[in-house]
C-alpha angles and dihedrals in degrees: 000000000000118000115252122236093259092055092047092049093051095047093044091050092048090051093046092058094044101256094128102038123118128026127324101244106142114094118217127188138158146126121275135189108271094222091050091051093047091050092049092049092047094047098042102030088225133122138187121351093357090057091049091049090050094047093048091047090051090055094044093050097040113141112243096188095119093052092047091048094050091047088061093059110135094013094115112078119244090240093064113103107222092180095236 
């Protein structure tokens, strides 16, 4: 299967900021839910180590904008005219 644009973008971004440089030396093993794995394979078109790299890159690159925005709640004084 060919990788879709989303997969390529995530892996390219991870590589560009150095997340995938160097050798692969850290072993990873575990049991996963079969339906979760099947859905991930179907959606991404990836299997094995490439799927793990993609999943880890997605977590590492996850956008935290919503959390940062909500953390700022109340940081603008009540005297500031926002024009709304």
